[in-house]
KEKOLDREN-560216 format. One record per residue (C-alpha): residue in three letters; y, x, z. Coordinates in steps of 0.05 Angstrom, whole numbers, plus 5000, padded with zeros to 4 digits. Example, Ala and Ser with C-alpha at 12.3 -4.5 7.8 and 13.67 -1.06 7.14 Angstrom:
2
ALA491052465156
SER497952735143
This chain:
499
MET715453943341
ARG714753603408
ARG707053613402
TRP707054343383
LEU711054523444
THR706654123488
ALA700354433465
PHE703455133471
ALA705554963544
LEU698554733560
LEU695355373530
PHE700255803567
ALA698755443631
GLY691155573621
LEU692156283608
SER696456343670
VAL691356023714
GLY685856493686
ALA690057083696
LEU691856893766
ALA684256773784
GLY682857463753
HIS688557743793
SER685957453857
LEU679357813848
LEU682958453835
LEU686558363902
GLY679858303937
GLN680157553950
PRO673357213952
PRO670956773893
ALA670056033901
ALA664155873946
THR657655703910
PRO656154953910
ILE650654753958
PRO644454503921
LYS643553763921
GLU638353503971
LEU632053233940
THR632152493938
SER624452423938
TYR618052773947
ARG614352253907
ASP612252703851
VAL608753213893
VAL605852663939
ASN603052293879
LYS599752943856
VAL596853143924
LEU594952483959
PRO588952293916
ALA585252933932
VAL586152864009
VAL580252564048
SER578752344118
ILE572552604153
GLU568452344209
GLY562752734241
LYS556552344267
THR550852594312
ALA543552454299
ALA540251924342
THR536452464381
ALA543152794398
VAL545452184435
LYS539152254479
ALA540053014489
PRO547653144494
GLN546353834521
LEU544754024447
ARG551853854427
LYS555554484403
ARG562054674437
SER568554444407
PRO575354784417
ALA576954234467
ASP571254544509
ASN573855264506
PRO577755434572
GLN581056034535
ILE585255554490
PRO591355344526
GLU591554594551
GLU597054424500
PHE592454624445
ARG585854364472
ARG588753664480
PHE590053644405
PHE582453684391
ASP580653114439
GLU581952404416
LYS580752134485
SER587052464509
PHE590951944469
GLY587451304491
LEU584951184420
ASP579350674408
VAL572651004406
ASP567650814349
PRO561350534385
THR557250924333
PRO555551624357
HIS560552104331
LEU563952754344
GLY570452924310
PHE575252564263
GLY580052944218
SER582153064148
GLY580353544088
PHE581953614015
LEU577753683951
VAL577254373922
ASP571854223868
PRO571653633823
LYS563953583834
GLY564953433910
ILE567054013954
VAL571753894014
LEU575454454053
THR576954274125
ASN576954554196
ASN570554774233
HIS572554394292
VAL572753734252
VAL565453794235
ASP562854244291
GLY556053964319
ALA555653404268
ALA548753234238
GLU552352894180
VAL559252704159
VAL562452114123
VAL567852314072
THR572951764055
LEU576951853992
GLN584251573988
ASP581651013940
GLY576550803994
ARG570151093966
LYS565551384018
PHE560651974015
THR555652174066
SER553452894070
LYS549053344111
ASP550953954069
ILE555954274119
LYS557855024119
THR562155314174
ASP565755934196
PRO567855874269
LYS571256564267
THR576856264224
ASP575755524244
LEU574255344171
ALA568754934139
ILE566454624073
VAL562753964061
ARG559053873996
PHE556953203965
GLU555352963899
SER559852533855
LYS557952213790
GLU564952303761
PRO570052863766
LEU574552833827
PRO581853053836
VAL582553743869
LEU588054143900
GLU589054903887
LEU590455423939
GLY597255723930
ASP599756413956
SER601456334027
SER604457014031
ALA609856763979
MET612556264027
GLU618756434066
ILE621456194130
GLY625655574113
ASP621555374051
ARG620054614051
VAL612854394059
LEU608853724067
ALA603353584114
VAL598253064089
GLY592352764130
ALA590352204176
PRO593752254242
PHE590951764293
ARG586351544236
MET592151314195
ARG589751554125
GLY594551784073
THR600151984119
VAL605252484093
THR610452844136
ALA615953364113
GLY618553984144
ILE619654714134
VAL615755374145
SER618355564215
SER614656244222
LYS609056654188
GLY603357094213
ARG602356744279
ASN596256994320
LEU594856584382
GLY587756814401
MET584556134385
ASN580056454332
LEU577357144320
TYR581057204254
GLU588056854249
ASP593956814205
PHE597756184220
LEU603455874184
GLN608055514233
THR611554894212
ASP615654324241
ALA612453814196
ALA609453284242
ILE602353424256
ASN597853004301
PRO590752904320
GLY586952694256
ASN591353174214
SER586353744226
GLY583554004162
GLY588653674119
PRO593254084071
LEU599954364081
VAL602954404011
ASN609054703978
LEU613454313931
ARG609154473872
GLY603354143907
GLU599554773920
VAL596054853987
VAL599055394028
GLY595655224094
ILE590054814128
ASN592954424184
SER589554624250
ALA593054504316
ILE599754344350
LYS603254664411
SER605154074454
LEU605953914527
SER604753184517
GLY598853234468
GLY603052924412
PHE607753244360
GLN613253664390
GLY615354054329
VAL610554634329
GLY604554554282
LEU599855114260
ALA596155164193
VAL591055704173
SER594156084115
SER591455944046
ASN590656694034
LEU585956744093
ALA582356104073
LYS580956274000
ASN575856834010
VAL572456444068
MET571855844022
GLU569156223964
GLN563656554008
LEU561855914042
GLU561055593971
LYS557056163944
ASN552956434004
GLY553655874057
VAL556056414104
VAL561656944109
HIS559757664103
ARG564658144137
GLY564858884152
TYR563259114222
LEU565459714262
GLY563259464328
VAL569559614370
HIS574159174411
ILE581559344405
GLN588459184429
THR595159324396
LEU598759904430
THR605659624443
ASN607259884513
ARG611160534508
ASP609060784576
LEU601860664563
ALA602361024494
ASP605661614530
ARG600361624583
LEU594861624528
GLY598462214490
VAL599961794429
PRO605761994380
LYS611161514366
GLU608061174306
GLY603360784354
GLY596460524334
VAL590960094363
LEU587360234427
VAL579860204431
THR577959794493
GLU570559774483
VAL565160064436
GLU558559664427
ALA552360064434
LYS549060294370
ALA554760014327
PRO557960404270
GLY563860584315
ALA559060884368
LYS555161244315
ALA561761544288
GLY563361784358
LEU569061314376
LYS569961214454
ASP573660714494
GLY580860984505
ASP581361264436
VAL587461064395
ILE586560944321
THR592661144285
ALA590461134212
MET584660894168
ASN583361264103
GLY590461594111
LYS593960914116
PRO597660834184
VAL595060304233
HIS599859924275
ASP597259214286
GLY590759034317
GLN589858394279
GLU591358734212
PHE586359274231
LYS581058754244
MET582458414178
ALA581859084140
ILE575159244173
ALA572558544160
SER574458584086
LEU570259204077
ALA562959174044
PRO557059444085
GLY555760164067
LYS562860324057
GLU565060974091
VAL571961004124
GLU575861604155
LEU579061434220
SER584761854248
VAL584161824326
VAL588262064385
ARG583662234444
GLU587062454509
GLY592962704470
LYS588863084419
ALA588462864345
GLU581162794314
THR578362524249
LEU571962114249
LYS567661824195
ALA564461144203
THR559860754155
ILE561260004156
GLU555459514169
GLU554458784163
GLN557958404219
PRO552958054267
SER553557294264
ASP554957284340
PHE560457834340
GLY566557574375
GLN563356914393
LYS561257024464
ASP559356414506
GLN564856144550
HIS563256144626
GLU566355774685
GLN571956204707
ALA573155974779
VAL573256644818
PRO567756614870
ARG569456714943
SER567057334976
ARG567057625046
ASN567158315023
THR574458345006
VAL578458995005
GLY585959005007
VAL589559524964
GLU596859494990
LYS599060064948
ILE599059614886
GLY598958934919
VAL591658644905
GLU585358454939
VAL578858624906
SER571458514923
ASP564658714902
LEU560758284851
THR553858034860
GLN548857934803
ALA549257194807
GLN556757194805
ALA556857674745
GLU552057194709
ARG556556614724
LEU562856944703
GLY559957254642
PHE560158004660
ARG554558444636
ASP553458774703
THR556258844774
ALA559759514769
GLY567059484785
ALA572159134829
LEU573458384820
VAL580658194832
MET581057644882
LYS588457594893
VAL594957904864
GLU601357884905
GLU607657644867
ASN612558174846
SER607458724863
VAL605959334821
ALA599458994799
SER602858354777
GLU608258714741
GLY602959114704
GLY599158484683
LEU593358474730
GLU590657784743
LYS585857434790
GLY578657414759
MET579458074723
LEU573958594734
ILE576759314740
ARG571759804707
LYS575460444706
VAL581460794741
ASP584561374700
ARG578361374654
LYS573461444712
PRO568460904727
VAL568960524795
LYS562760204819
SER565459794879
ALA571559524910
ALA571760104959
ALA571060624905
PHE577160274871
LYS581560304932
GLU579861044939
ALA581261194868
VAL588260824870
ALA589761194935
LYS588961864898
ALA592861634838
SER600361714824
LEU604361074813
GLU610061494787
LYS605661784731
GLY602361124725
VAL595160874740
LEU590960734680
LEU586260144689
GLN580859894644
VAL579459174657
GLU574658634632
SER576357904632
PRO571057334646
GLU570857144572
GLY568857844552
GLY575358154530
THR576758874551
SER583559184555
PHE587659754583
MET593759704627
LEU598460174663
LEU600660044733
LYS607060414745
ALA612260414803
ALA619160184781
ALA623960764778
ALA628960794836
PRO636160654816
ALA640261234807
ALA645061434865
LYS652461314850
């Protein structure tokens, strides 16, 4: 009898607890917190899968290249447009590393993508090399001269022959990665082969102007010199990025690493394997994303925005279609255009001969143009870098209205700075907190147009600004020494309202 009463009491207690739990939900009380997932105790399984397919790569020059160093190709470390904190990443000498007495260029990492012997890496790892030495994780070495590169994405492949199948890695879907997902970076930092570091995806879709086509994953996994070209993998061992650079004030790891997304790399890799080069569609226009609301209003663009055409190359498909600098492309084939990088990628993905319909706003009026895509020239977007020190000039004109000093440009100066001709006004000085500095004008820029009208000289620029209205905004078209063209609006700050 006592056992029966005890069982009944326990059953009643259980029912009461369940009823009370249900009652608490009815009263709006929150349910018990979801337990936090247990932390992974080890990454050993994914590391064991990935590591055998990761290689180190050393580029070597030919003997003749040592006698003629002027033949050496440029590397990202030579590019003055890349910020110092990135350029130091590409230069081993910044870190006091021992230099191999054998003539060589770069040292980095890569990973096998074909069991017969194809490695995917960064272009800057092999740039300028006559041959490369590929070292596998087990110590085997292969020498190859079969190097195919795509500087526009900073990617390359190296092909060599193996008598037996080699371990490979697969490219995953980088777009499926979310901020906070865990990743591993594998490579040979400071020549320390087989190094693995862990972190998370810190950001997606980074565009930093280092390459013509970019789609970087940002990670806080430790990346250092020598990691370039190595894989950034997810926890399934799939490659979601190719480690490329770090942002650092010291030159070493400071928590900001960048990897070319696998989705961008996949098409490039396949074309390099098949054709040895990458074929891209070509419209022949230079653009900037239109994000400044005042500039958009000045151009008469509706609120949905678009991309601003800053330069149209002669005889290019864009010129043949009737595009002009100052046009704003708002849609392509009926699909809205918002972002310049996205538009560049879309054009590049089109096959030559493909016709596209462009919706354009020109001086506030909507137009529709049709362009036929052509094959992109190999040197498109790869203009030579020039020394950017602004030359001194006695013919300096002060434009106090906007706070700048400008001068005329000689032919020799134009060639030195990389400008195609001397027409315009070269910015020699920009006063702090002036209308010009607030609008983005910088020393070394060449002002080509004021309110859509060409200016041929410093004096002509001063006269044009004198006639313009700062309240309405002065529209400038400027060119930078490295070849980029952009629009900017100089506008006086509104006076504070009277109380």
